C-alpha positions as CSV (number, residue, x, y, z in Angstrom):
1,X,23.8,-41.5,-4.8
2,X,20.2,-42.3,-4.4
3,X,17.5,-39.7,-5.3
4,X,15.7,-38.1,-2.5
5,X,12.7,-36.1,-3.1
6,X,13.1,-34.2,0.2
7,X,16.6,-33.2,-0.7
8,X,15.3,-31.8,-4.0
9,X,12.6,-29.8,-2.2
10,X,14.9,-28.5,0.4
11,X,17.5,-27.6,-2.2
12,X,14.8,-25.7,-4.3
13,X,13.6,-23.9,-1.1
14,X,17.1,-22.7,-0.2
15,X,18.2,-21.7,-3.6
16,X,14.9,-20.5,-4.4
17,X,15.2,-17.9,-1.8
18,X,18.5,-16.8,-3.5
19,X,16.6,-16.6,-6.8
20,X,14.0,-14.6,-5.2
21,X,16.6,-12.0,-4.1
22,X,17.6,-12.0,-8.0
23,X,14.0,-11.5,-8.9
24,X,13.5,-8.7,-6.3
25,X,16.7,-6.7,-7.7
26,X,15.1,-7.3,-11.2
27,X,11.8,-5.8,-10.1
28,X,13.5,-2.9,-8.4
29,X,15.7,-2.3,-11.6
30,X,12.4,-2.3,-13.8
31,X,10.8,0.2,-11.4
32,X,13.5,2.7,-12.0
33,X,13.0,2.5,-15.7
34,X,10.6,5.4,-15.3
35,X,13.4,7.9,-14.1
36,X,16.1,6.7,-16.6
37,X,14.6,4.7,-19.2
38,X,17.6,3.7,-21.5
39,X,20.1,2.8,-18.6
40,X,17.6,0.8,-16.6
41,X,16.0,-0.9,-19.8
42,X,19.4,-2.4,-20.6
43,X,20.0,-3.4,-17.1
44,X,16.4,-5.0,-16.8
45,X,17.0,-7.0,-20.1
46,X,20.4,-8.2,-18.8
47,X,18.8,-9.3,-15.7
48,X,16.0,-11.1,-17.5
49,X,18.3,-12.8,-19.8
50,X,20.3,-13.9,-16.7
51,X,17.3,-15.8,-15.1
52,X,17.7,-18.9,-17.3
53,X,21.5,-18.9,-16.7
54,X,21.0,-18.7,-12.9
55,X,18.4,-21.5,-12.9
56,X,20.7,-23.5,-15.0
57,X,23.6,-23.0,-12.7
58,X,21.4,-24.2,-9.7
59,X,20.1,-27.1,-11.5
60,X,23.9,-28.1,-12.4
61,X,24.9,-27.5,-8.8
62,X,22.1,-29.8,-7.5
63,X,23.1,-32.5,-10.1
64,X,26.7,-32.4,-9.1
65,X,26.4,-32.1,-5.4
66,X,23.5,-34.1,-4.5
67,X,23.0,-36.5,-7.2
68,X,26.4,-37.8,-7.9
69,X,26.7,-36.1,-11.3
70,X,23.5,-37.8,-12.7
71,X,20.0,-36.4,-13.0
72,X,16.9,-37.5,-15.0
73,X,15.2,-35.1,-17.2
74,X,12.0,-35.3,-14.9
75,X,14.0,-34.5,-11.8
76,X,15.7,-31.7,-13.5
77,X,12.5,-30.3,-14.7
78,X,10.7,-30.5,-11.3
79,X,13.8,-28.9,-9.6
80,X,13.6,-25.9,-12.1
81,X,10.0,-25.5,-11.6
82,X,10.3,-25.7,-7.8
83,X,13.0,-23.2,-7.7
84,X,11.0,-20.7,-9.7
85,X,7.9,-21.4,-7.4
86,X,9.8,-21.0,-4.3
87,X,11.4,-17.8,-5.6
88,X,8.1,-16.2,-6.7
89,X,6.5,-16.2,-3.2
90,X,9.0,-13.8,-1.4
91,X,9.4,-11.7,-4.7
92,X,5.6,-11.3,-4.8
93,X,5.6,-10.2,-1.2
94,X,8.5,-7.6,-2.1
95,X,6.2,-6.4,-5.0
96,X,3.1,-6.2,-3.0
97,X,4.8,-4.1,-0.3
98,X,6.3,-1.8,-2.9
99,X,3.1,-1.3,-4.7
100,X,1.0,-1.0,-1.6
101,X,3.2,1.1,0.8
102,X,6.2,2.3,-0.8
103,X,4.9,3.6,-4.2
104,X,1.1,3.2,-4.2
105,X,0.8,5.1,-7.7
106,X,3.3,2.7,-9.4
107,X,0.6,0.3,-11.0
108,X,-1.4,3.4,-12.1
109,X,1.6,5.2,-13.5
110,X,2.6,2.1,-15.5
111,X,-0.7,1.7,-17.0
112,X,-0.9,5.4,-17.8
113,X,2.6,5.2,-19.4
114,X,1.4,2.3,-21.6
115,X,-1.6,4.2,-22.7
116,X,0.4,7.1,-23.7
117,X,2.9,5.0,-25.7
118,X,0.1,3.1,-27.4
119,X,-1.7,6.5,-28.3
120,X,1.7,7.7,-29.8
121,X,1.9,4.9,-32.3
122,X,0.6,6.3,-35.7
123,X,-0.6,3.0,-37.1
124,X,-2.8,2.4,-34.0
125,X,-4.1,5.9,-33.9
126,X,-5.5,5.7,-37.2
127,X,-6.9,2.0,-37.0
128,X,-10.1,0.7,-35.6
129,X,-8.3,-2.0,-33.8
130,X,-6.0,0.7,-32.2
131,X,-9.1,2.7,-31.0
132,X,-10.6,-0.4,-29.7
133,X,-7.4,-1.3,-27.8
134,X,-7.2,2.1,-26.2
135,X,-10.9,2.1,-25.3
136,X,-10.5,-1.3,-23.7
137,X,-7.5,0.0,-21.5
138,X,-9.6,3.0,-20.6
139,X,-12.5,0.8,-19.5
140,X,-10.4,-1.8,-17.6
141,X,-9.9,-1.3,-13.8
142,X,-6.4,-0.8,-12.4
143,X,-5.2,-3.9,-10.6
144,X,-4.7,-3.8,-7.0
145,X,-1.2,-4.5,-5.5
146,X,-2.4,-8.0,-4.4
147,X,-3.6,-8.7,-7.8
148,X,-0.5,-7.6,-9.3
149,X,1.5,-9.9,-6.8
150,X,-0.6,-12.9,-7.7
151,X,-0.1,-12.1,-11.4
152,X,3.5,-12.1,-11.0
153,X,3.6,-15.4,-9.1
154,X,1.4,-16.9,-11.9
155,X,3.5,-15.4,-14.7
156,X,6.8,-16.7,-13.0
157,X,5.4,-20.2,-12.5
158,X,4.2,-20.4,-16.1
159,X,7.5,-18.9,-17.5
160,X,9.7,-21.0,-15.1
161,X,7.8,-24.3,-16.2
162,X,8.6,-23.5,-19.8
163,X,12.1,-22.6,-19.1
164,X,12.6,-25.6,-17.1
165,X,11.6,-27.8,-20.1
166,X,14.5,-26.5,-22.1
167,X,17.0,-26.3,-19.3
168,X,16.3,-29.9,-18.0
169,X,17.2,-31.1,-21.3
170,X,20.5,-29.2,-21.0
171,X,21.3,-30.5,-17.4
172,X,20.1,-34.1,-17.8
173,X,22.7,-36.7,-17.5
174,X,22.1,-40.4,-17.4
175,X,24.2,-43.0,-15.7
176,X,26.3,-45.1,-18.1
177,X,24.7,-48.5,-18.6
178,X,26.3,-51.2,-16.6
179,X,27.3,-54.5,-18.5
């Protein structure tokens, strides 16, 4: 089956939307960690570990259904990267709506909780570097919901590119050489 760039992009858009639903569930589980830290921490880690598995599954699905069982490393990498790019956009919208309208204090509460945790570490409390770190967090401005959403898009894209490097090597399958 010949390679079609349009087919790859449409597949990435369609399945990227499914991946964005997975990302949104992961985001909501991570927001619940403030209420019951241990239970939701375990769930959040399971969901984070599941991201490469889901991407791998989508890449194999594309290879087997649309490429006749064969895909190059470059095509697989582009597919994985596109999947994450298309998934990041709706997930960022969900994150923005949550941080702007549903729970406006979410970002501030997360930063406050992080400062409290850092202040409780004895090694940091007694060191110059620890004091400098706490002073830097005190001086830094709290990001707005739109800044947090764009940071989420950027983080997902960078981590998706790195993850796709590894997964593309696993999904790649070359056509046998003809004699």
